[in-house]
C-alpha positions as CSV (number, residue, x, y, z in Angstrom):
1,F,-43.2,249.4,51.6
2,L,-41.3,248.4,48.5
3,R,-37.9,248.3,50.3
4,R,-39.3,246.6,53.4
5,H,-40.8,243.7,51.3
6,G,-37.8,243.3,49.0
7,F,-39.5,244.4,45.8
8,L,-36.5,246.6,44.8
9,R,-34.1,243.6,45.0
10,R,-36.2,241.2,43.1
11,H,-37.8,243.1,40.2
12,G,-35.6,244.7,37.7
13,F,-38.0,247.4,36.4
14,L,-38.2,248.8,40.0
15,R,-34.6,248.1,41.0
16,R,-33.1,250.3,38.3
17,H,-34.9,253.3,39.6
18,S,-33.9,253.0,43.2
19,V,-30.8,254.4,44.9
20,S,-29.2,252.1,47.4
21,G,-32.6,250.5,48.1
22,D,-34.4,253.8,48.8
23,V,-38.2,253.6,48.7
24,V,-39.7,254.3,45.3
25,E,-43.4,254.8,44.7
26,L,-44.8,252.0,42.7
27,A,-46.8,254.2,40.3
28,A,-43.7,256.3,39.6
29,A,-41.5,253.3,39.0
30,V,-44.1,251.8,36.7
31,Q,-44.4,255.0,34.7
32,L,-40.6,255.1,34.2
33,D,-40.8,251.7,32.4
34,K,-44.0,252.3,30.6
35,K,-42.9,250.9,27.3
36,E,-41.3,247.8,28.8
37,I,-44.5,246.9,30.8
38,Q,-46.7,247.6,27.8
39,N,-44.6,245.1,25.8
40,T,-44.4,242.6,28.6
41,F,-48.2,242.5,29.1
42,G,-49.2,243.2,25.5
43,L,-51.0,246.4,26.4
44,Q,-52.1,249.1,24.0
45,P,-51.2,252.8,24.5
46,G,-53.6,254.4,27.0
47,E,-54.4,251.1,28.8
48,D,-53.8,251.0,32.6
49,I,-50.2,249.7,33.4
50,V,-50.3,250.0,37.2
51,M,-52.7,247.1,37.9
52,P,-50.9,244.6,35.6
53,A,-47.7,245.5,37.4
54,L,-49.3,245.0,40.8
55,S,-50.8,241.7,39.7
56,E,-47.3,240.6,38.5
57,L,-45.8,241.4,41.8
58,L,-48.5,239.6,43.8
59,A,-48.0,236.5,41.6
60,Q,-44.5,236.2,42.9
61,P,-44.3,233.6,45.7
62,E,-42.1,235.8,47.9
63,I,-44.6,238.7,47.9
64,F,-47.2,238.4,50.7
65,Q,-49.0,241.8,50.4
66,I,-48.9,245.2,48.8
67,E,-50.2,248.1,50.8
68,P,-51.2,251.6,49.8
69,D,-49.0,254.4,51.0
70,L,-51.6,256.0,53.2
71,R,-51.7,259.7,54.2
72,V,-51.9,260.5,57.9
73,T,-52.7,263.7,59.7
74,A,-52.1,264.8,63.2
75,E,-54.7,266.8,65.2
76,K,-54.0,270.5,65.5
77,V,-52.8,271.6,69.0
78,S,-53.0,275.1,70.3
79,M,-49.7,275.9,72.1
80,S,-47.5,278.9,72.7
81,P,-43.7,278.9,73.4
82,A,-42.8,278.2,77.0
83,G,-43.5,281.2,79.3
84,G,-42.8,282.1,82.9
85,N,-44.2,280.5,86.0
86,Q,-43.8,276.8,85.4
87,T,-46.9,274.6,86.0
88,T,-47.3,270.9,86.6
89,P,-49.8,269.1,84.3
90,W,-52.5,267.1,86.2
91,G,-51.3,263.8,84.8
92,V,-47.6,264.1,85.8
93,P,-47.9,263.5,89.6
94,H,-50.8,261.1,89.0
95,I,-48.4,258.6,87.4
96,G,-45.7,259.2,89.9
97,A,-43.5,261.4,87.8
98,P,-40.9,262.8,87.7
99,L,-39.1,259.9,89.4
100,A,-37.4,261.0,92.6
101,G,-33.7,260.7,92.7
102,L,-33.2,261.0,89.0
103,S,-31.6,264.2,87.7
104,E,-31.9,265.6,84.3
105,A,-28.3,264.5,83.7
106,D,-29.2,261.0,84.6
107,L,-32.2,261.0,82.2
108,S,-30.1,262.4,79.3
109,G,-28.9,258.9,78.7
110,V,-32.4,257.9,77.7
111,H,-33.3,258.7,74.0
112,L,-36.8,259.8,73.1
113,Y,-37.6,259.8,69.3
114,V,-40.5,262.1,68.5
115,L,-41.9,261.3,65.1
116,D,-44.0,264.3,64.5
117,T,-43.9,267.9,63.4
118,R,-41.0,270.2,64.2
119,V,-40.1,270.5,67.9
120,N,-39.1,273.8,69.5
121,G,-36.0,273.3,71.6
122,D,-36.7,276.1,74.1
123,D,-37.9,273.9,77.0
124,V,-36.6,270.4,76.1
125,N,-33.2,268.7,75.8
126,L,-33.4,268.7,72.0
127,V,-30.2,266.9,70.7
128,E,-31.1,266.2,67.1
129,E,-33.5,267.1,64.3
130,I,-33.8,265.2,61.0
131,E,-36.2,266.1,58.3
132,F,-37.9,263.3,56.4
133,T,-40.4,265.3,54.5
134,K,-40.7,268.6,52.6
135,K,-42.5,271.8,53.6
136,T,-41.7,271.4,57.3
137,G,-41.4,275.1,57.7
138,S,-42.8,276.8,60.8
139,D,-45.0,274.4,62.7
140,V,-48.5,275.8,62.7
141,F,-49.8,272.6,64.4
142,T,-47.3,272.7,67.3
143,H,-48.2,269.0,67.7
144,G,-44.5,267.8,68.0
145,Y,-43.8,270.6,70.5
146,H,-46.8,269.5,72.6
147,I,-45.8,265.8,72.6
148,A,-42.1,266.5,73.3
149,G,-43.1,268.9,76.1
150,T,-45.5,266.4,77.7
151,A,-42.8,263.8,77.8
152,A,-39.6,265.7,78.5
153,A,-40.1,269.4,79.3
154,L,-37.3,270.6,81.6
155,N,-37.9,271.2,85.3
156,N,-37.2,274.9,85.4
157,D,-39.2,278.1,86.0
158,T,-41.0,278.2,82.6
159,G,-43.7,276.3,80.7
160,V,-44.6,272.9,82.2
161,V,-42.6,270.1,83.7
162,G,-42.6,266.9,81.7
163,V,-42.9,263.3,82.8
164,A,-39.1,262.7,82.3
165,P,-37.4,266.1,82.2
166,G,-34.0,266.0,80.6
167,V,-34.3,263.0,78.3
168,S,-32.5,263.4,75.0
169,V,-35.1,264.3,72.5
170,H,-34.5,263.4,68.8
171,N,-37.0,265.1,66.5
172,M,-37.8,263.0,63.5
173,V,-39.7,265.5,61.4
174,V,-42.1,263.2,59.5
175,L,-45.1,265.6,59.4
176,N,-45.0,268.7,57.4
177,K,-46.1,272.1,58.7
178,F,-49.7,271.2,58.0
179,G,-49.5,268.0,60.1
180,M,-49.6,265.7,57.1
181,T,-47.4,262.9,55.8
182,S,-47.3,259.4,54.2
183,M,-46.8,256.1,55.9
184,S,-43.7,255.5,53.9
185,V,-42.1,258.6,55.4
186,V,-42.9,257.4,58.9
187,L,-41.4,253.9,58.1
188,E,-38.2,255.5,56.9
189,A,-37.8,257.2,60.3
190,I,-38.6,254.0,62.1
191,N,-36.1,252.1,60.1
192,L,-33.4,254.6,61.0
193,I,-34.3,254.2,64.7
194,I,-34.2,250.4,64.5
195,E,-30.8,250.6,62.8
196,R,-29.5,252.8,65.7
197,K,-30.9,250.5,68.3
198,E,-29.4,247.4,66.7
199,A,-26.0,249.1,66.6
200,D,-26.3,250.1,70.3
201,Q,-28.6,247.8,72.1
202,A,-27.7,248.9,75.6
203,T,-29.0,252.5,75.1
204,P,-32.7,252.9,76.2
205,V,-34.8,254.1,73.2
206,I,-38.4,255.2,73.3
207,M,-40.5,256.2,70.2
208,S,-43.5,258.5,70.1
209,L,-45.8,258.1,67.1
210,S,-48.8,259.9,68.4
């Protein structure tokens, strides 16, 4: 949030503790300049320094809003790795998928960014995995695997068939192995996707933030 709204560029006591504009938690940045803020606002040791800093930011004409870095959690999904005897989920044919005449090679030019837990690559065309959070470990939620499979599971003899089998799946691991993260982590992944799209506007890009 700080980077998106330009706080790091405009306020020295935050800017000094950022690296190339990386997101810095406000409370952490404030604590790093505790003495400076106490002197600026005439505060005594032990008095709250976060709220005066927030008030100072909000008083700036270029600052519209400050938002909390909310925690989000995905619902747990019970899934196993793809097994034999492929099945077709009820919803796939009911939306007219997969599209006739399009091969998996054709669909590989479409890029699906799954912002979720870790995705197993055993039944999808997984081309990239980037970790944005810690403790990603072994995905006990299997939420990312479920989402990627619903959208893009390969049309073979195992697991299920997806809506668009063969699309290039980019796994943006924003949820840890417990299915939890902060909104600032999600925004970091979204910013990367936006940068890629702006650099190559002709390439079809889809984001899943379920």
